[in-house]
Backbone as ProteinMPNN parsed JSONL, in Angstrom:
{"seq_chain_A": "MFIETVQTERLQISPSEKDIDAATLCTLQKRVPGKIVNGIGISLFPVCIEKVSDVEIHEGLLYPLVRYKLIMYQAIQGEILVCTVEKQDSTGILLAHPLLPSIFVPASQLPSSSELTAVSGRMGSTVDIWGWKYNECILYVRMGELCKVSVVSTDHSKIYASINGPGLGPISWW", "coords_chain_A": {"N_chain_A": [[-11.474, 11.673, -6.997], [-13.215, 13.441, -9.512], [-11.963, 13.827, -12.974], [-11.44, 15.595, -16.139], [-10.07, 14.72, -18.961], [-8.027, 14.8, -21.658], [-7.412, 12.047, -24.48], [-5.534, 10.663, -26.758], [-5.928, 7.974, -29.246], [-5.721, 5.378, -31.711], [-8.643, 3.597, -33.013], [-10.269, 0.879, -34.267], [-12.62, 0.444, -37.207], [-15.155, -0.757, -38.591], [-15.678, -0.728, -42.471], [-18.084, -0.98, -43.186], [-19.741, 0.957, -41.716], [-21.828, 3.731, -41.96], [-21.666, 6.275, -40.813], [-19.013, 7.406, -39.559], [-18.125, 9.186, -37.428], [-19.998, 8.615, -35.51], [-19.793, 5.871, -35.219], [-17.233, 5.606, -33.953], [-17.451, 6.863, -32.011], [-19.614, 4.672, -30.688], [-17.819, 2.492, -30.489], [-15.785, 3.929, -28.589], [-17.232, 4.007, -26.433], [-17.557, 1.638, -25.577], [-15.094, 0.745, -25.312], [-13.972, 2.589, -23.358], [-14.76, 2.561, -20.7], [-13.607, 1.34, -17.396], [-11.266, 0.941, -18.084], [-7.709, 1.346, -17.369], [-5.349, 3.946, -16.592], [-2.372, 4.68, -16.488], [-0.894, 6.603, -13.96], [-2.884, 8.512, -13.907], [-5.721, 7.475, -13.71], [-8.862, 5.804, -13.481], [-10.365, 5.032, -16.101], [-13.707, 6.235, -16.831], [-15.905, 7.058, -18.921], [-16.304, 8.248, -22.026], [-16.36, 11.608, -23.303], [-17.108, 13.614, -25.348], [-16.115, 13.566, -28.837], [-12.738, 15.049, -29.744], [-11.619, 15.325, -32.394], [-11.128, 13.542, -35.373], [-8.467, 11.758, -37.433], [-6.314, 11.346, -39.772], [-6.371, 8.673, -40.859], [-6.185, 5.371, -41.187], [-5.912, 2.472, -43.543], [-6.034, -0.707, -43.608], [-6.346, -4.456, -44.346], [-8.728, -4.175, -44.824], [-10.12, -2.801, -43.175], [-10.732, 0.205, -41.148], [-8.674, 2.277, -39.706], [-8.588, 5.101, -37.935], [-7.264, 8.027, -35.927], [-8.212, 9.187, -33.201], [-8.645, 11.954, -31.148], [-10.151, 12.671, -27.964], [-12.466, 13.589, -25.416], [-12.755, 12.528, -21.961], [-14.155, 11.396, -18.955], [-12.596, 10.74, -16.028], [-11.645, 8.796, -13.239], [-9.766, 9.437, -9.717], [-8.133, 8.337, -7.192], [-7.577, 9.954, -4.187], [-4.945, 11.105, -1.723], [-6.065, 10.535, 1.255], [-8.814, 10.589, 0.684], [-11.931, 9.329, 1.548], [-13.555, 6.169, 0.993], [-16.386, 4.023, 0.158], [-16.427, 0.676, 0.28], [-16.62, -3.235, -0.246], [-15.926, -5.886, 1.481], [-13.884, -8.455, 0.373], [-11.91, -10.283, 0.643], [-9.66, -11.794, 2.814], [-6.638, -11.941, 4.689], [-3.454, -12.852, 6.337], [-1.892, -10.822, 5.21], [-3.41, -8.552, 5.079], [-6.443, -6.997, 4.124], [-8.459, -7.239, 1.488], [-10.773, -5.12, -0.522], [-13.489, -4.363, -2.561], [-14.741, -1.87, -5.344], [-17.648, -0.663, -6.834], [-16.246, 1.516, -9.089], [-13.551, 1.322, -8.978], [-10.062, -0.56, -9.227], [-9.295, -3.187, -7.435], [-8.971, -2.49, -3.907], [-6.776, -2.454, -1.128], [-6.278, -2.931, 2.149], [-3.232, -2.975, 4.212], [-2.091, -4.923, 6.638], [-0.615, -3.652, 8.529], [-2.038, -0.959, 8.09], [-4.367, -1.288, 9.84], [-6.804, -0.972, 13.08], [-4.861, -0.817, 15.814], [-3.98, -3.466, 17.986], [-5.467, -5.017, 16.341], [-6.09, -8.491, 15.102], [-5.843, -11.752, 13.657], [-8.025, -14.197, 13.137], [-9.053, -17.62, 13.226], [-12.15, -18.66, 12.001], [-14.629, -21.099, 12.055], [-16.267, -21.741, 9.237], [-18.576, -22.101, 6.458], [-19.571, -25.936, 5.925], [-17.9, -26.727, 7.203], [-15.383, -25.715, 6.889], [-12.431, -23.665, 7.386], [-12.103, -19.871, 7.951], [-10.232, -17.169, 7.653], [-10.406, -14.191, 9.677], [-10.44, -10.925, 10.218], [-10.49, -8.983, 13.683], [-10.704, -6.486, 15.92], [-9.901, -5.572, 18.909], [-11.763, -4.024, 21.078], [-12.373, -1.959, 23.554], [-12.795, -4.291, 25.487], [-14.388, -5.852, 23.742], [-14.358, -7.889, 20.798], [-14.619, -6.691, 17.477], [-15.58, -7.557, 14.682], [-14.388, -7.816, 11.158], [-16.526, -8.646, 8.512], [-17.062, -10.861, 5.844], [-18.129, -9.571, 2.727], [-19.314, -7.35, 4.083], [-20.197, -3.86, 3.977], [-17.24, -1.177, 4.259], [-15.804, 1.618, 5.366], [-12.933, 3.307, 4.044], [-9.958, 5.031, 4.128], [-7.989, 6.48, 1.57], [-4.317, 5.867, 1.313], [-2.496, 5.267, -0.433], [-1.585, 5.301, -3.953], [-0.785, 3.418, -6.375], [-0.052, 3.055, -10.027], [-2.009, 0.871, -10.873], [-3.432, 0.053, -8.412], [-4.491, 0.969, -5.13], [-4.13, 1.6, -2.149], [-5.344, 1.554, 1.072], [-6.302, 2.53, 4.62], [-8.08, 1.511, 7.513], [-7.681, 2.596, 9.849], [-8.395, 4.319, 12.079], [-10.833, 7.438, 13.204], [-14.066, 6.64, 12.51], [-13.793, 4.93, 10.353], [-13.545, 1.497, 8.775], [-15.653, -1.486, 8.768], [-18.857, -0.577, 8.371], [-20.689, -1.464, 10.591], [-19.431, -1.503, 12.947], [-19.677, 1.217, 13.806]], "CA_chain_A": [[-11.979, 12.654, -7.535], [-13.253, 13.075, -11.021], [-11.269, 14.818, -13.537], [-11.612, 15.677, -17.193], [-8.805, 14.477, -19.778], [-8.041, 14.085, -23.596], [-6.622, 10.922, -24.851], [-5.321, 10.302, -28.454], [-5.865, 6.519, -29.492], [-5.945, 4.747, -32.742], [-9.536, 2.427, -33.103], [-10.379, 0.159, -35.249], [-13.685, 0.671, -37.358], [-15.767, -1.066, -40.031], [-15.834, 0.354, -43.337], [-19.336, -0.762, -43.495], [-20.326, 1.656, -40.73], [-22.331, 4.604, -42.724], [-21.457, 7.381, -39.929], [-17.587, 7.066, -38.69], [-18.371, 9.479, -36.33], [-21.099, 7.479, -34.564], [-19.008, 4.396, -34.937], [-15.858, 5.93, -33.378], [-18.423, 7.252, -30.389], [-20.059, 4.007, -30.198], [-16.399, 2.079, -30.002], [-15.23, 4.214, -27.297], [-18.204, 3.766, -25.164], [-17.404, 0.278, -25.368], [-13.581, 0.393, -25.143], [-12.985, 3.092, -22.225], [-15.057, 2.497, -19.006], [-12.748, 0.533, -16.952], [-9.928, 1.137, -18.808], [-6.522, 2.01, -16.067], [-4.879, 4.685, -17.327], [-1.145, 4.722, -15.575], [-0.409, 7.938, -13.442], [-3.922, 9.287, -14.13], [-6.617, 7.028, -12.891], [-9.601, 4.644, -14.302], [-11.514, 6.005, -17.096], [-15.585, 6.336, -16.891], [-16.87, 7.219, -20.091], [-16.068, 9.41, -23.059], [-17.583, 12.91, -23.295], [-17.106, 13.892, -26.823], [-14.566, 13.423, -29.716], [-12.459, 16.458, -30.346], [-10.712, 15.273, -33.708], [-10.887, 12.536, -36.048], [-7.73, 12.064, -38.331], [-4.931, 10.183, -39.953], [-7.202, 7.465, -41.01], [-5.3, 4.365, -42.153], [-6.92, 1.138, -44.204], [-5.496, -2.147, -43.117], [-7.08, -5.295, -44.438], [-10.118, -3.909, -45.063], [-10.739, -1.83, -42.011], [-10.322, 1.591, -40.907], [-7.847, 2.695, -38.093], [-8.6, 6.742, -37.442], [-6.376, 8.585, -34.695], [-8.92, 9.391, -32.672], [-8.441, 12.666, -30.051], [-11.478, 12.827, -27.377], [-12.211, 14.045, -23.82], [-13.399, 11.291, -21.128], [-14.007, 11.458, -17.399], [-11.549, 9.378, -15.062], [-11.739, 9.043, -11.709], [-8.518, 9.32, -9.455], [-8.139, 8.212, -6.318], [-6.313, 10.844, -3.895], [-4.486, 10.603, -0.725], [-7.019, 11.044, 2.248], [-10.391, 10.288, 0.531], [-12.807, 8.28, 2.092], [-14.451, 5.461, 0.298], [-17.116, 2.699, 0.97], [-16.249, -0.509, -0.177], [-17.194, -4.125, -0.036], [-14.913, -6.705, 2.052], [-14.02, -9.12, -0.381], [-10.946, -11.457, 0.877], [-8.955, -11.565, 4.163], [-5.889, -13.255, 5.062], [-2.445, -12.422, 7.259], [-1.071, -9.865, 4.839], [-4.66, -7.396, 5.218], [-7.983, -7.196, 3.614], [-8.908, -6.606, -0.046], [-12.363, -4.411, -0.857], [-14.018, -4.571, -4.074], [-15.296, -1.047, -5.314], [-17.953, -0.462, -8.212], [-15.7, 2.0, -9.963], [-12.128, 1.23, -8.943], [-9.51, -1.428, -9.118], [-9.42, -3.779, -5.892], [-8.582, -1.573, -2.801], [-5.886, -3.11, -0.046], [-5.447, -2.544, 3.252], [-2.494, -4.016, 4.497], [-2.202, -5.039, 8.306], [-0.231, -2.318, 9.135], [-2.949, 0.003, 8.032], [-5.639, -1.735, 10.448], [-6.384, -0.375, 14.413], [-3.911, -1.127, 16.657], [-4.472, -4.327, 18.89], [-6.273, -6.129, 15.333], [-5.418, -9.596, 15.056], [-6.305, -12.511, 12.957], [-8.772, -14.949, 13.624], [-9.533, -18.309, 12.497], [-13.426, -19.311, 12.153], [-15.499, -22.364, 11.157], [-17.296, -21.257, 7.905], [-19.929, -23.373, 5.952], [-19.123, -26.96, 5.686], [-16.9, -27.379, 8.343], [-13.617, -25.436, 6.421], [-12.412, -22.506, 8.262], [-11.881, -18.946, 7.477], [-9.615, -15.979, 8.525], [-11.248, -12.931, 9.43], [-9.655, -9.505, 10.927], [-10.785, -8.535, 14.549], [-10.612, -5.416, 16.409], [-10.375, -5.4, 20.214], [-11.989, -2.439, 21.645], [-13.256, -1.839, 24.791], [-13.285, -5.785, 26.018], [-15.149, -6.731, 22.94], [-13.618, -7.737, 19.465], [-15.26, -6.084, 16.588], [-15.118, -8.409, 13.357], [-14.373, -7.469, 9.634], [-17.339, -9.735, 7.855], [-16.767, -10.918, 4.434], [-19.355, -8.668, 1.816], [-19.772, -6.117, 4.663], [-19.59, -2.442, 3.83], [-16.591, -0.536, 4.84], [-15.255, 3.034, 5.028], [-11.443, 3.1, 3.939], [-8.832, 6.111, 3.706], [-6.832, 5.941, 0.842], [-3.267, 6.299, 1.684], [-1.544, 5.991, -1.416], [-1.901, 4.619, -5.171], [0.808, 3.055, -7.04], [-0.325, 2.487, -10.896], [-3.576, 0.007, -10.776], [-3.218, -0.093, -7.119], [-5.285, 1.594, -4.268], [-3.767, 1.342, -0.62], [-5.894, 2.479, 2.293], [-6.398, 2.674, 5.745], [-9.049, 1.297, 8.399], [-7.116, 2.933, 11.175], [-8.868, 6.428, 12.191], [-12.044, 7.443, 13.561], [-15.155, 6.379, 11.443], [-13.011, 4.167, 9.473], [-13.412, 0.051, 9.043], [-16.75, -1.794, 8.892], [-20.349, 0.182, 9.203], [-21.204, -2.158, 11.489], [-18.746, -0.533, 13.851], [-20.122, 2.564, 13.981]], "C_chain_A": [[-12.132, 12.595, -9.156], [-12.658, 14.006, -11.758], [-11.496, 14.577, -14.747], [-10.503, 15.31, -17.967], [-9.013, 14.323, -21.154], [-6.997, 13.263, -23.751], [-6.599, 10.633, -26.42], [-5.251, 8.49, -28.209], [-5.963, 6.333, -30.922], [-6.911, 3.672, -32.653], [-9.612, 1.923, -34.264], [-12.021, -0.089, -35.674], [-14.129, -0.093, -38.704], [-15.925, -0.452, -40.961], [-17.03, 0.176, -43.579], [-20.197, 0.336, -42.907], [-20.423, 3.012, -41.945], [-21.834, 6.099, -41.982], [-20.062, 6.586, -39.266], [-17.628, 7.959, -37.781], [-18.836, 9.038, -35.083], [-20.375, 6.18, -34.179], [-17.918, 4.65, -34.066], [-16.632, 6.09, -31.981], [-18.622, 5.772, -29.651], [-18.58, 2.906, -29.513], [-15.77, 2.47, -28.808], [-16.007, 4.163, -26.487], [-18.235, 2.45, -24.787], [-16.108, -0.055, -24.669], [-13.121, 1.066, -23.628], [-13.507, 2.823, -21.209], [-14.068, 0.985, -18.557], [-11.531, 0.473, -17.314], [-8.867, 2.083, -17.542], [-5.75, 2.395, -16.936], [-3.49, 5.301, -16.321], [-1.012, 6.362, -15.377], [-1.237, 8.655, -13.756], [-5.507, 8.846, -13.284], [-7.263, 6.117, -13.621], [-10.417, 5.369, -15.195], [-12.902, 5.327, -16.677], [-16.158, 5.9, -18.376], [-15.896, 8.528, -20.973], [-17.194, 10.669, -23.281], [-17.887, 13.432, -24.672], [-15.727, 13.41, -27.618], [-14.684, 14.832, -30.487], [-12.31, 16.253, -32.123], [-10.472, 13.4, -33.958], [-9.641, 12.493, -37.308], [-7.005, 11.038, -38.595], [-5.834, 8.603, -40.043], [-6.515, 6.329, -41.747], [-6.385, 3.387, -42.316], [-5.93, 0.36, -44.282], [-6.479, -3.458, -43.636], [-8.257, -5.079, -44.349], [-11.09, -2.973, -43.858], [-9.876, -0.741, -41.785], [-9.947, 1.778, -39.526], [-7.501, 4.354, -38.022], [-7.909, 6.857, -36.233], [-7.415, 9.311, -34.293], [-8.532, 10.471, -31.081], [-10.15, 12.805, -29.25], [-11.342, 12.77, -25.569], [-13.06, 12.678, -23.201], [-13.076, 11.903, -19.715], [-13.704, 10.297, -16.615], [-11.843, 9.987, -13.614], [-10.115, 8.422, -11.223], [-8.727, 9.086, -8.097], [-7.25, 9.497, -5.429], [-6.093, 10.42, -2.38], [-5.714, 11.215, 0.3], [-8.463, 10.557, 1.919], [-10.734, 8.986, 1.009], [-13.666, 7.572, 0.872], [-14.829, 4.59, 0.987], [-16.734, 1.759, 0.096], [-16.467, -1.681, 0.14], [-16.141, -5.192, 0.388], [-15.262, -7.887, 1.066], [-12.982, -10.551, -0.087], [-9.973, -11.004, 2.204], [-7.672, -12.413, 4.48], [-4.808, -12.578, 6.023], [-1.899, -11.15, 6.643], [-2.356, -8.672, 4.666], [-5.843, -8.025, 4.492], [-8.169, -6.266, 2.198], [-10.338, -6.416, 0.143], [-12.188, -4.742, -2.326], [-14.859, -2.861, -3.941], [-15.963, -1.019, -6.419], [-17.215, -0.089, -9.451], [-14.373, 1.807, -10.164], [-11.63, -0.011, -8.9], [-9.734, -2.036, -7.772], [-8.6, -2.648, -5.034], [-7.678, -2.717, -1.773], [-5.641, -2.451, 0.821], [-4.783, -3.36, 4.167], [-2.506, -4.216, 6.1], [-1.583, -4.599, 8.894], [-1.087, -1.376, 8.94], [-4.477, -0.312, 8.87], [-5.48, -1.267, 11.896], [-5.736, -1.236, 14.832], [-4.926, -2.168, 17.398], [-6.076, -5.248, 17.85], [-5.648, -7.343, 15.199], [-6.109, -10.464, 14.242], [-6.843, -13.844, 13.183], [-9.26, -16.173, 12.905], [-11.356, -18.645, 12.778], [-14.041, -20.058, 11.843], [-16.279, -21.426, 10.072], [-18.022, -22.658, 7.708], [-18.929, -24.583, 5.804], [-18.09, -27.393, 6.34], [-15.515, -26.639, 8.014], [-13.805, -24.076, 7.675], [-11.857, -21.141, 7.68], [-11.305, -17.731, 8.431], [-10.081, -14.541, 8.251], [-10.56, -11.846, 10.511], [-10.666, -9.378, 12.294], [-10.119, -7.597, 15.394], [-10.936, -5.307, 17.735], [-10.306, -4.321, 20.622], [-12.889, -2.829, 22.737], [-13.717, -3.431, 25.169], [-13.831, -6.09, 24.696], [-14.097, -6.737, 21.841], [-14.866, -7.482, 18.194], [-14.701, -6.883, 15.481], [-15.396, -7.822, 12.243], [-15.23, -8.577, 8.945], [-17.003, -9.387, 6.704], [-18.188, -10.452, 3.877], [-19.757, -7.59, 2.726], [-19.223, -4.483, 4.05], [-18.627, -1.881, 4.788], [-15.786, 0.882, 4.655], [-13.357, 2.977, 5.336], [-11.21, 4.899, 3.827], [-7.899, 5.951, 2.692], [-5.676, 6.511, 1.2], [-2.458, 6.548, 0.584], [-2.271, 5.244, -2.798], [-0.485, 4.488, -6.194], [0.129, 2.374, -8.891], [-1.817, 2.313, -10.947], [-4.013, -0.277, -9.269], [-3.497, 0.661, -6.076], [-4.572, 1.085, -2.907], [-4.536, 2.162, 0.17], [-5.861, 2.054, 3.785], [-7.806, 2.282, 6.413], [-8.59, 2.131, 9.758], [-7.353, 4.281, 11.785], [-10.412, 6.222, 12.272], [-13.539, 7.725, 12.831], [-14.832, 5.594, 10.523], [-13.44, 2.66, 9.788], [-15.322, 0.183, 8.525], [-17.985, -0.609, 9.33], [-20.94, -0.367, 10.346], [-20.564, -1.605, 12.89], [-19.065, 0.385, 14.578], [-21.156, 2.413, 14.236]], "O_chain_A": [[-11.424, 11.931, -9.913], [-12.737, 15.148, -11.306], [-11.811, 13.405, -14.949], [-9.554, 15.814, -17.366], [-9.99, 13.813, -21.703], [-5.864, 13.507, -23.336], [-7.593, 10.417, -27.113], [-4.697, 7.895, -27.284], [-6.379, 7.353, -31.471], [-6.407, 2.624, -32.25], [-9.085, 2.433, -35.253], [-12.758, -0.652, -34.865], [-13.479, -0.002, -39.745], [-16.388, 0.659, -40.702], [-17.492, 1.087, -44.266], [-21.248, 0.659, -43.461], [-19.475, 3.317, -42.67], [-21.645, 7.041, -42.752], [-20.048, 5.512, -38.665], [-16.934, 7.515, -36.867], [-18.309, 9.054, -33.971], [-20.387, 5.607, -33.09], [-17.666, 3.705, -33.318], [-16.34, 5.423, -30.988], [-18.149, 5.49, -28.55], [-18.415, 2.656, -28.32], [-15.263, 1.656, -28.037], [-15.477, 4.301, -25.385], [-18.853, 2.078, -23.789], [-15.969, -0.852, -23.741], [-12.313, 0.543, -22.86], [-12.637, 2.763, -20.34], [-13.908, -0.053, -19.199], [-10.734, -0.19, -16.65], [-9.173, 3.143, -16.997], [-5.36, 1.72, -17.889], [-3.634, 6.245, -15.544], [-1.015, 7.196, -16.282], [-0.787, 9.766, -14.037], [-6.193, 9.556, -12.549], [-6.593, 5.488, -14.44], [-11.11, 6.322, -14.837], [-13.09, 4.172, -16.296], [-16.645, 4.851, -18.798], [-15.104, 9.379, -20.568], [-18.42, 10.644, -23.383], [-19.06, 13.638, -24.98], [-14.656, 13.02, -27.154], [-15.507, 15.449, -31.164], [-12.863, 16.992, -32.937], [-10.0, 12.486, -33.282], [-9.885, 13.267, -38.234], [-6.946, 10.003, -37.931], [-5.768, 7.669, -39.244], [-6.317, 6.453, -42.956], [-7.416, 3.307, -41.648], [-4.947, 0.64, -44.968], [-7.608, -3.345, -43.157], [-8.944, -5.882, -43.719], [-12.276, -2.651, -43.787], [-8.683, -0.65, -42.075], [-10.592, 1.551, -38.502], [-6.351, 4.791, -38.05], [-7.894, 5.897, -35.463], [-7.676, 10.242, -35.054], [-8.198, 9.9, -30.043], [-11.163, 13.005, -29.921], [-10.558, 12.218, -24.798], [-13.828, 11.975, -23.858], [-12.134, 12.623, -19.385], [-14.303, 9.225, -16.527], [-12.122, 11.081, -13.125], [-9.437, 7.551, -11.768], [-9.684, 9.735, -7.676], [-6.279, 9.984, -6.007], [-6.818, 9.597, -1.822], [-6.214, 12.314, 0.06], [-9.21, 10.166, 2.815], [-10.127, 7.917, 0.943], [-14.294, 8.188, 0.01], [-14.299, 4.168, 2.015], [-16.722, 2.146, -1.073], [-16.657, -1.583, 1.352], [-15.346, -5.415, -0.525], [-16.403, -8.303, 0.863], [-13.26, -11.664, -0.532], [-9.675, -9.827, 2.407], [-7.801, -13.638, 4.501], [-5.283, -11.605, 6.609], [-1.425, -10.335, 7.435], [-2.004, -7.762, 3.915], [-6.11, -9.216, 4.328], [-8.054, -5.06, 1.981], [-11.064, -7.201, 0.752], [-11.257, -5.171, -3.007], [-15.439, -2.515, -2.912], [-15.247, -1.307, -7.379], [-17.241, -0.719, -10.508], [-13.876, 2.024, -11.269], [-12.456, -0.862, -8.57], [-10.38, -1.371, -6.961], [-7.67, -2.017, -5.536], [-8.082, -3.879, -1.779], [-4.934, -1.45, 0.708], [-5.332, -4.24, 4.83], [-3.13, -3.346, 6.707], [-1.668, -4.915, 10.081], [-0.968, -0.594, 9.882], [-5.516, 0.29, 8.597], [-4.32, -1.08, 12.263], [-5.835, -2.395, 14.428], [-6.144, -2.024, 17.501], [-7.111, -5.774, 18.261], [-4.422, -7.24, 15.172], [-7.216, -10.004, 13.963], [-6.0, -14.7, 13.451], [-9.929, -15.92, 11.903], [-11.678, -18.869, 13.945], [-14.301, -19.715, 10.69], [-16.83, -20.376, 10.402], [-18.081, -23.719, 8.33], [-17.727, -24.407, 5.606], [-17.44, -28.392, 6.03], [-14.553, -26.871, 8.745], [-14.709, -23.699, 8.42], [-11.025, -21.332, 6.793], [-11.713, -17.4, 9.544], [-10.155, -13.905, 7.2], [-10.226, -12.227, 11.633], [-11.818, -9.704, 12.008], [-8.938, -7.832, 15.65], [-12.093, -4.986, 18.003], [-9.309, -3.6, 20.672], [-13.788, -3.666, 22.824], [-14.908, -3.739, 25.136], [-13.465, -7.26, 24.591], [-13.166, -5.932, 21.794], [-15.899, -8.15, 18.154], [-13.484, -6.925, 15.304], [-16.492, -7.279, 12.109], [-14.572, -9.601, 8.762], [-16.708, -8.258, 6.311], [-19.237, -10.825, 4.401], [-20.576, -6.804, 2.251], [-18.07, -4.145, 3.782], [-18.884, -1.953, 5.99], [-15.145, 1.042, 3.616], [-12.729, 2.725, 6.364], [-12.046, 5.755, 3.538], [-6.93, 5.235, 2.944], [-5.759, 7.71, 1.463], [-1.817, 7.586, 0.42], [-3.367, 4.692, -2.702], [0.422, 5.242, -6.546], [-0.135, 1.172, -8.913], [-2.664, 3.202, -11.032], [-5.06, -0.901, -9.096], [-2.491, 1.342, -5.875], [-4.579, -0.141, -2.794], [-4.476, 3.385, 0.046], [-5.229, 1.02, 3.999], [-8.776, 2.761, 5.825], [-9.397, 2.178, 10.686], [-6.505, 5.163, 11.918], [-11.098, 5.346, 11.746], [-14.019, 8.845, 12.653], [-15.702, 5.477, 9.659], [-13.709, 2.427, 10.966], [-16.009, 1.137, 8.16], [-17.994, 0.056, 10.366], [-21.692, 0.314, 11.043], [-21.302, -1.315, 13.832], [-18.843, 0.479, 15.785], [-21.883, 3.38, 14.465]]}, "name": "protein", "num_of_chains": 1, "seq": "MFIETVQTERLQISPSEKDIDAATLCTLQKRVPGKIVNGIGISLFPVCIEKVSDVEIHEGLLYPLVRYKLIMYQAIQGEILVCTVEKQDSTGILLAHPLLPSIFVPASQLPSSSELTAVSGRMGSTVDIWGWKYNECILYVRMGELCKVSVVSTDHSKIYASINGPGLGPISWW"}
């Protein structure tokens, strides 16, 4: 879910900048994306500056207190996300998402009758991958594959999800 929120932060601006408002916005555009704000979500981009006040000067640099609006993303329980399988081991599956921090599917949130299998990888190495036994077939979760997950819970910067449900799991399963 996308939300708009207001943050206040002290920034560092070079005094050589002629337009402090433009320099402040430029600094925010570099600093805000991808920042995890505990209890709210992950920040995407600043929308506007509401107020610049209390400019302090230390060692030749300006430190304005900036109040600004930004757009954030917050994962909510039950939300369906499409992610890429990044890593698998006995604890579960780690997934990547372009906007969010890593998403973890614990082994307990995999379909029943799922099991970890060691498969021969490149150059003779073995790789662990999860497989779901379904109608006498084994459907594998392959590395790099797109996977639909349902958000179970969030804990600060961690997102926990499940692939135990209809339409969830690797896209190739469906």
